[in-house]
Structures are given as C-alpha cells and as structure tokens.
DOSEDREN-820574 format. One record per residue (C-alpha): residue number from 1; x, y, z. Coordinates in Angstrom, 1 decimal, decimal comma, padded with zeros to 4 digits. Layout:
REM DOSEDREN-820574
(r NUM (X Y Z))
...
This chain:
REM DOSEDREN-820574
(r 1 (120,3 191,6 118,9))
(r 2 (122,6 188,7 118,1))
(r 3 (122,5 184,9 118,3))
(r 4 (125,3 182,8 119,8))
(r 5 (126,0 181,7 116,2))
(r 6 (126,4 185,3 115,1))
(r 7 (128,7 186,0 118,1))
(r 8 (130,8 183,1 117,1))
(r 9 (131,1 184,3 113,5))
(r 10 (132,2 187,8 114,8))
(r 11 (134,9 186,2 116,8))
(r 12 (136,0 183,9 114,0))
(r 13 (136,1 186,7 111,4))
(r 14 (138,1 188,9 113,8))
(r 15 (141,1 186,6 113,4))
(r 16 (143,6 188,5 111,2))
(r 17 (145,3 186,9 108,2))
(r 18 (142,7 184,3 107,4))
(r 19 (140,2 184,9 104,5))
(r 20 (136,5 184,7 105,0))
(r 21 (136,2 182,0 102,4))
(r 22 (138,7 179,8 104,3))
(r 23 (136,6 180,1 107,5))
(r 24 (133,5 179,4 105,5))
(r 25 (135,1 176,1 104,4))
(r 26 (136,1 175,3 107,9))
(r 27 (132,5 175,9 109,1))
(r 28 (131,3 173,2 106,7))
(r 29 (133,2 170,5 108,6))
(r 30 (133,1 172,0 112,1))
(r 31 (130,5 173,9 114,1))
(r 32 (131,3 177,6 114,7))
(r 33 (131,1 177,1 118,5))
(r 34 (133,8 174,4 118,3))
(r 35 (136,0 176,7 116,2))
(r 36 (135,7 179,5 118,8))
(r 37 (136,6 177,1 121,6))
(r 38 (139,8 176,1 119,7))
(r 39 (140,6 179,8 119,1))
(r 40 (140,6 180,4 122,8))
(r 41 (143,4 178,0 123,6))
(r 42 (147,0 177,7 122,4))
(r 43 (146,7 174,0 121,6))
(r 44 (143,4 174,7 119,7))
(r 45 (145,0 177,4 117,6))
(r 46 (147,9 175,1 116,8))
(r 47 (145,4 172,5 115,5))
(r 48 (143,6 175,1 113,5))
(r 49 (146,9 176,3 112,0))
(r 50 (147,7 172,8 110,9))
(r 51 (144,3 172,3 109,4))
(r 52 (144,2 175,7 107,6))
(r 53 (147,9 175,8 106,6))
(r 54 (148,4 179,3 108,1))
(r 55 (149,4 180,6 111,5))
(r 56 (146,1 181,3 113,4))
(r 57 (146,3 183,9 116,1))
(r 58 (143,7 184,8 118,7))
(r 59 (141,6 187,8 117,9))
(r 60 (142,8 191,1 119,4))
(r 61 (140,7 191,6 122,6))
(r 62 (140,1 195,3 122,1))
(r 63 (138,9 194,9 118,5))
(r 64 (136,6 192,0 119,4))
(r 65 (135,2 193,8 122,4))
(r 66 (134,3 196,9 120,3))
(r 67 (132,5 194,7 117,7))
(r 68 (130,5 192,9 120,4))
(r 69 (129,7 196,2 122,1))
(r 70 (128,5 197,6 118,8))
(r 71 (125,9 194,8 118,3))
(r 72 (124,6 195,2 121,8))
(r 73 (123,2 198,7 121,1))
(r 74 (119,6 199,4 120,4))
(r 75 (118,4 198,5 116,9))
(r 76 (121,8 197,2 116,0))
(r 77 (123,0 193,6 115,7))
(r 78 (124,3 190,9 113,4))
(r 79 (122,9 187,9 111,5))
(r 80 (124,8 184,8 110,7))
(r 81 (124,1 182,5 107,9))
(r 82 (122,7 179,7 110,1))
(r 83 (120,3 182,0 111,9))
(r 84 (116,5 181,7 111,4))
(r 85 (116,3 185,4 110,6))
(r 86 (119,0 185,3 107,9))
(r 87 (117,3 186,0 104,5))
(r 88 (116,6 182,7 102,7))
(r 89 (116,8 184,4 099,3))
(r 90 (120,4 185,6 100,1))
(r 91 (121,4 182,2 101,4))
(r 92 (120,7 180,6 098,0))
(r 93 (123,4 182,6 096,1))
(r 94 (126,8 181,2 095,3))
(r 95 (128,8 182,9 098,0))
(r 96 (126,5 184,4 100,6))
(r 97 (128,1 186,5 103,4))
(r 98 (128,5 184,4 106,5))
(r 99 (127,8 187,5 108,7))
(r 100 (125,8 190,6 108,2))
(r 101 (125,9 193,6 110,6))
(r 102 (122,7 195,7 110,6))
(r 103 (121,2 198,9 112,0))
(r 104 (117,5 199,3 111,9))
(r 105 (114,8 196,6 111,5))
(r 106 (116,2 193,3 110,1))
(r 107 (112,7 192,0 109,4))
(r 108 (112,7 194,0 106,2))
(r 109 (115,4 191,7 104,9))
(r 110 (112,8 189,0 104,6))
(r 111 (110,2 191,1 102,6))
(r 112 (110,0 190,9 098,8))
(r 113 (112,6 193,4 097,4))
(r 114 (113,5 195,1 094,1))
(r 115 (116,9 196,7 093,6))
(r 116 (117,4 200,1 091,9))
(r 117 (121,0 201,0 090,8))
(r 118 (122,6 203,5 088,5))
(r 119 (125,2 206,2 088,0))
(r 120 (126,7 208,4 090,7))
(r 121 (126,8 211,2 088,1))
(r 122 (123,2 210,9 086,8))
(r 123 (121,2 213,4 084,8))
(r 124 (118,3 215,3 086,4))
(r 125 (115,9 213,1 084,4))
(r 126 (117,6 210,0 085,7))
(r 127 (117,5 211,1 089,3))
(r 128 (113,8 211,9 089,0))
(r 129 (113,1 208,5 087,3))
(r 130 (114,9 206,7 090,2))
(r 131 (113,0 208,6 092,8))
(r 132 (109,7 207,9 091,0))
(r 133 (110,4 204,2 090,7))
(r 134 (111,5 204,0 094,3))
(r 135 (108,3 205,7 095,4))
(r 136 (106,0 203,5 093,2))
(r 137 (107,8 200,2 094,0))
(r 138 (107,8 200,8 097,8))
(r 139 (104,2 202,0 097,6))
(r 140 (103,2 198,7 096,0))
(r 141 (104,6 196,8 099,0))
(r 142 (108,1 195,9 097,8))
(r 143 (111,2 196,9 099,8))
(r 144 (113,6 199,0 097,7))
(r 145 (117,2 197,9 097,9))
(r 146 (120,1 200,0 096,8))
(r 147 (123,6 201,0 097,8))
(r 148 (123,2 204,5 099,2))
(r 149 (125,7 205,9 096,7))
(r 150 (125,5 209,3 095,3))
(r 151 (123,1 209,8 092,4))
(r 152 (120,6 207,1 091,4))
(r 153 (121,0 205,0 094,6))
(r 154 (120,2 207,9 097,0))
(r 155 (117,2 209,0 095,0))
(r 156 (115,8 205,5 095,0))
(r 157 (116,0 205,4 098,8))
(r 158 (114,4 208,8 099,0))
(r 159 (111,6 207,8 096,8))
(r 160 (110,8 204,8 099,0))
(r 161 (110,9 207,0 102,1))
(r 162 (108,6 209,5 100,4))
(r 163 (105,9 206,8 100,0))
(r 164 (106,4 205,7 103,7))
(r 165 (107,8 202,4 102,3))
(r 166 (110,6 200,2 103,4))
(r 167 (114,2 200,4 102,0))
(r 168 (117,5 198,6 102,5))
(r 169 (120,9 200,2 102,0))
(r 170 (123,8 197,7 101,5))
(r 171 (127,1 199,4 102,3))
(r 172 (130,7 198,9 101,1))
(r 173 (132,0 199,9 104,5))
(r 174 (131,1 199,5 108,2))
(r 175 (127,6 200,6 108,9))
(r 176 (128,9 203,1 111,5))
(r 177 (130,6 205,0 108,7))
(r 178 (128,4 207,4 106,8))
(r 179 (129,5 207,1 103,2))
(r 180 (129,3 209,2 101,2))
(r 181 (129,4 211,7 104,1))
(r 182 (126,6 213,9 102,7))
(r 183 (124,2 210,9 103,1))
(r 184 (124,6 210,8 106,9))
(r 185 (121,0 212,1 107,5))
(r 186 (119,7 209,7 104,8))
(r 187 (121,3 206,8 106,6))
(r 188 (119,5 207,8 109,8))
(r 189 (116,2 207,9 107,9))
(r 190 (116,8 204,5 106,4))
(r 191 (117,4 202,9 109,8))
(r 192 (114,0 204,3 111,0))
(r 193 (112,1 203,0 108,0))
(r 194 (114,2 200,0 107,0))
(r 195 (117,8 198,7 107,5))
(r 196 (121,4 199,4 106,8))
(r 197 (123,5 196,3 106,3))
(r 198 (127,1 195,4 105,7))
(r 199 (129,3 192,3 105,6))
(r 200 (132,2 194,5 106,8))
(r 201 (133,0 195,0 110,4))
(r 202 (132,1 198,3 112,1))
(r 203 (134,9 200,8 111,5))
(r 204 (135,9 199,4 108,1))
(r 205 (136,5 202,3 105,7))
(r 206 (135,2 202,1 102,1))
(r 207 (137,6 200,5 099,6))
(r 208 (137,2 200,2 095,9))
(r 209 (137,2 196,4 096,0))
(r 210 (134,4 196,4 098,6))
(r 211 (131,8 197,6 096,2))
(r 212 (131,6 194,6 093,8))
(r 213 (131,2 192,5 097,0))
(r 214 (128,4 194,8 098,1))
(r 215 (126,7 194,6 094,7))
(r 216 (126,3 190,8 094,9))
(r 217 (124,4 191,2 098,2))
(r 218 (122,1 193,8 096,7))
(r 219 (121,3 191,4 093,9))
(r 220 (121,0 188,4 096,2))
(r 221 (118,4 190,1 098,4))
(r 222 (116,2 191,1 095,4))
(r 223 (113,8 189,5 093,0))
(r 224 (115,0 191,8 090,3))
(r 225 (117,5 194,6 089,5))
(r 226 (116,6 197,8 087,7))
(r 227 (119,3 199,9 086,1))
(r 228 (118,4 203,5 085,5))
(r 229 (121,5 205,2 084,1))
(r 230 (125,0 203,7 084,0))
(r 231 (128,2 203,4 082,0))
(r 232 (128,6 200,2 079,9))
(r 233 (131,1 198,8 082,4))
(r 234 (130,1 200,1 085,8))
(r 235 (129,1 199,0 089,2))
(r 236 (125,4 199,2 088,2))
(r 237 (125,9 196,9 085,2))
(r 238 (128,0 194,7 087,4))
(r 239 (125,0 194,4 089,8))
(r 240 (122,9 193,4 086,8))
(r 241 (125,5 190,8 086,0))
(r 242 (125,2 189,4 089,5))
(r 243 (121,5 189,3 089,1))
(r 244 (121,8 187,2 085,9))
(r 245 (124,1 184,8 087,8))
(r 246 (121,6 184,6 090,7))
(r 247 (118,7 183,9 088,4))
(r 248 (117,0 187,3 089,1))
(r 249 (115,2 189,4 086,6))
(r 250 (117,1 192,3 085,0))
(r 251 (115,4 195,6 084,0))
(r 252 (116,8 198,7 082,2))
(r 253 (115,5 202,2 081,5))
(r 254 (116,4 203,0 077,9))
(r 255 (118,1 206,3 077,0))
(r 256 (119,2 208,3 074,0))
(r 257 (122,2 206,5 072,4))
(r 258 (124,4 209,7 072,5))
(r 259 (124,1 210,0 076,3))
(r 260 (126,9 208,5 078,3))
(r 261 (124,5 207,3 081,0))
(r 262 (122,5 205,3 078,4))
(r 263 (125,4 203,0 077,5))
(r 264 (124,8 200,6 080,3))
(r 265 (121,0 200,2 080,1))
(r 266 (121,0 200,1 076,3))
(r 267 (123,7 197,3 076,3))
(r 268 (121,6 195,3 078,9))
(r 269 (118,5 195,7 076,7))
(r 270 (120,5 194,3 073,7))
(r 271 (121,4 191,3 075,9))
(r 272 (117,8 190,6 076,8))
(r 273 (117,0 192,8 079,9))
(r 274 (113,3 193,8 080,3))
(r 275 (112,7 197,3 079,0))
(r 276 (111,2 199,8 081,5))
(r 277 (109,1 202,7 080,3))
(r 278 (107,2 202,9 083,6))
(r 279 (106,8 200,9 086,8))
(r 280 (104,0 199,0 085,1))
(r 281 (106,6 197,2 083,0))
(r 282 (108,2 195,9 086,2))
(r 283 (105,0 194,8 087,7))
(r 284 (104,0 192,9 084,5))
(r 285 (107,0 190,6 085,2))
(r 286 (107,1 190,6 089,0))
(r 287 (103,7 191,0 090,6))
(r 288 (103,5 193,3 093,7))
(r 289 (102,8 191,5 096,9))
(r 290 (099,1 191,3 097,6))
(r 291 (097,8 193,9 095,1))
(r 292 (098,4 195,4 091,7))
(r 293 (100,1 198,6 092,7))
(r 294 (100,6 201,8 090,6))
(r 295 (100,8 201,6 086,9))
(r 296 (098,0 199,2 086,3))
(r 297 (095,4 202,0 086,0))
(r 298 (095,6 205,5 084,9))
(r 299 (096,2 207,8 087,9))
(r 300 (095,3 211,4 088,3))
(r 301 (098,9 212,3 088,1))
(r 302 (099,5 210,4 084,8))
(r 303 (096,0 211,0 083,4))
(r 304 (094,3 213,6 081,2))
(r 305 (095,9 216,8 082,5))
(r 306 (097,3 218,7 079,5))
(r 307 (100,0 221,4 080,0))
(r 308 (099,2 222,7 076,6))
(r 309 (095,7 223,9 077,7))
(r 310 (097,4 226,7 079,8))
(r 311 (099,9 227,9 077,1))
(r 312 (099,8 230,3 074,2))
(r 313 (101,2 229,1 070,8))
(r 314 (104,6 230,7 071,5))
(r 315 (104,8 229,4 075,0))
(r 316 (103,9 225,9 073,8))
(r 317 (106,8 226,1 071,3))
(r 318 (109,4 227,0 073,9))
(r 319 (107,9 224,5 076,4))
(r 320 (108,3 221,7 073,9))
(r 321 (112,0 222,5 073,7))
(r 322 (112,5 222,1 077,5))
(r 323 (113,6 218,8 078,9))
(r 324 (114,3 217,3 082,4))
(r 325 (118,0 218,2 082,0))
(r 326 (118,5 222,0 081,9))
(r 327 (119,2 223,9 078,7))
(r 328 (120,8 227,4 078,4))
(r 329 (118,5 230,1 077,1))
(r 330 (120,8 230,6 074,1))
(r 331 (120,2 227,0 073,1))
(r 332 (116,4 227,6 073,4))
(r 333 (116,8 230,7 071,2))
(r 334 (118,5 228,7 068,5))
(r 335 (115,9 225,8 068,7))
(r 336 (112,9 228,1 068,6))
(r 337 (114,3 230,8 066,2))
(r 338 (113,2 233,6 068,5))
(r 339 (115,0 236,5 070,2))
(r 340 (116,6 236,2 073,6))
(r 341 (114,2 238,9 074,9))
(r 342 (111,2 236,9 073,7))
(r 343 (112,6 233,7 075,1))
(r 344 (113,1 235,2 078,5))
(r 345 (109,6 236,7 078,5))
(r 346 (108,0 233,3 077,5))
(r 347 (110,1 231,4 080,1))
(r 348 (109,1 233,8 082,9))
(r 349 (105,4 233,4 082,0))
(r 350 (105,9 229,6 082,0))
(r 351 (107,6 229,7 085,3))
(r 352 (104,7 231,6 086,8))
(r 353 (102,4 229,0 085,5))
(r 354 (104,5 226,2 087,1))
(r 355 (105,5 224,9 083,6))
(r 356 (109,2 225,8 083,6))
(r 357 (111,9 226,0 086,2))
(r 358 (114,9 228,4 086,3))
(r 359 (118,0 226,5 087,3))
(r 360 (120,4 229,4 087,5))
(r 361 (123,1 230,7 085,2))
(r 362 (120,6 231,1 082,3))
(r 363 (119,6 227,4 082,5))
(r 364 (116,0 226,3 082,2))
(r 365 (114,2 222,9 082,5))
(r 366 (110,9 221,3 083,0))
(r 367 (109,7 221,5 086,6))
(r 368 (110,1 218,4 088,8))
(r 369 (106,3 217,8 089,0))
(r 370 (106,1 217,7 085,2))
(r 371 (109,1 215,4 084,8))
(r 372 (107,9 213,0 087,5))
(r 373 (104,4 212,9 086,0))
(r 374 (106,0 211,9 082,7))
(r 375 (108,5 209,3 084,0))
(r 376 (105,8 207,8 086,2))
(r 377 (103,4 207,2 083,4))
(r 378 (103,3 205,0 080,3))
(r 379 (104,2 208,0 078,0))
(r 380 (107,7 208,5 079,4))
(r 381 (109,1 207,0 076,2))
(r 382 (106,5 206,6 073,4))
(r 383 (108,8 205,0 070,9))
(r 384 (111,5 202,4 071,0))
(r 385 (112,3 198,7 070,9))
(r 386 (109,2 197,4 072,7))
(r 387 (109,9 194,1 071,1))
(r 388 (112,7 193,7 073,6))
(r 389 (110,1 192,7 076,1))
(r 390 (109,7 189,5 074,1))
(r 391 (113,3 188,5 074,4))
(r 392 (114,5 186,1 077,0))
(r 393 (115,7 187,2 080,4))
(r 394 (119,3 188,2 080,5))
(r 395 (121,5 185,1 080,5))
C-alpha cells in the first residue's frame, strides 16, 4: 500500500548524491509531485541542479523499479510524511523521516507505544526483566517498540508477542534484510502481530551510523523509553537522550553498581529518569490506554506464594544464594560453607521441586518462573533510591 506522495518520495530519495535533508528542504518550497516531474526531464534536472548546487541525475531505473515493486507486495508499503496514516507523534520530532517503509500492519504505528531498549550482551536477569516488561506493557494495551537487536530488544518483542500484544521493530537496515540473522523468525512473527519499519531503502545493509538514526525513530514513536541494562555511553542511553530531546518520559531499571550493565540505567537515574522496580512504576507516570493494567493489584503470580514453604533449612540457605544469573557450584559452596557433595544434593532436590535450574558446566540459577515472578512484582528491588521518583523528568 502506498500513496502517490509516498511514491514520489521513493523516486526523489532514489537520486544518488543528494542528502535526505536537502530534499526535505526542497519539499518545503515545492510539492513532491513537481520535484518528480522535474527529475524526469533534462531541463528539469538542470533547474534542480542549479537550485540545490549539486549535479542532479535521474534515479537508476532498475533500482527505482525494485523499490516500487517491493511496496506493491501484500502487507508491505511505504508511508510519507504528508500521508494521513503517517504517525502524528513522529511528525512532531525535530527531524522526522520523510519516508518509512513497512512490513506488517501500519495501523499499530498510531497506537500508544512505549519503547524498551538495552544491552545486546545482557545478563539473564536483564533478559527476563525485558521480557516481563514487554509482556505486561503489551498486555495493558500499549504497543511495545524496540530495535530487534540481540539481547534486551529481542526479549522485549518476544514478551509482547507472548501476551498476544502489538509490537514495532525499527530497523537500522532495509526491512527485507533480517538483522541480526538469528532474528529472522522473530521478524516474521512481528509482521504478523505488528510492524517492521525502516527509513532505509530495501536492500540497504546495516551500517554503524544507521543505528543512532534508528534510535531517534524509536523514541519519536513512543510516549516513553525504558532502559533495562546498558553501558554508560551506549545506543540505549542514546535513545534515552533522544527521548529527553523529544519531551518523552525516560525510565530506567536500577542495577548493582559493580555490574557493567548497570552503568547506563544508574547514570540516567542520577540525571532524573524515573526509577522502575516493576511495570506499576511506569503506569503510575503513563496511564495504560483504557484500563489500569498489571501492577495495580497483587496478582496470583506476584502474590502470597512462598518458595520457602517447600524447602528445608539447608535448601533455603542454598536457594537464597542463587540469583537470576548463574553461579558455579564452587561459589555456592564458598557462600554457604558446605561441602560440594552436600551442595549438589541440595541443588538436585531444589531442581526437582522447580526451585533451581541447572545451566550446564556446574552453573546453577533461579528458574525462569521464579525470576519472572520477582521482576514482575513490586519486590524485585526492595531497597534503593525511591526518592528518585520525586526528581524532575530527565532534562
């Protein structure tokens, strides 16, 4: 699906050697249809060259044909900035993309959205937190927006899909290129339950400088950006920076100060981002569309169930030493001051009860159901700078 305006932009942006920003400036003084008419004649291209100050050539016919053929396929198309279906929230940012290619349902671009971002090399705890937030946010009626990168982004999308919600993946390459390659099946799932979008032409490979451009779109589409784990200077904190520039809310999940993935969120908290212990903290600031959503009442999953009721004293001791991120049995022996034989016996019993998980190579961790119950509830982090919530939004 594609309007005449979008087709004009595809043709205009297929001219090599002229920047997108230069064409955007031209479109402010001349209709896109008029620019296309000039591109199709020698005299018109000469006039455009004089106006722009660079030699303007006609788009290569084969390349233009491939792009127009791409948007003619089922559930694929392009939206241009003047189109009625172009997201109004994105139009209001400083440099909105004049053209967006999409695959899937473009209607989700106009639903209330929250963005979840974070590290590509996240901890297990961070991945589970991202998935839980994605599930809860989508379940409350928001669209979950992210970048389909490895790690936090991918888990946020999967969480949204788990709850039969909507999700948007903003790509730093053409939407016909699965990147990273292992997310090819995830991309297909997203097109069925949401939308893939990109400002880059089909066939454009991923480049490092594409991703900051991609990040501004993720922020621009969203009411707020949530950073789960990230380095102090990273793409995720860069997205939070775009959010601050765009007047969006910025949220961060705190972490232990010695963990590398905590540097970015903890820095954002110092600068005034909203602290996120659970999804309720997000919904206190940005109300879910139409209803309260999870986190406003105690659920069965985050309620009164107590793992300790099923454990002996020795098992409770070793269970308390387990975390979301795996620990080697030797470390557990040192922490609990027990023998390796006893530790393995207790761990095996805990595994049979569903209270511990063997991760291979002598590594043990809390099972996913326990971690997700913890990160989904208000007790995920019982101590910390709650007073941060009284600070102003990140400026």
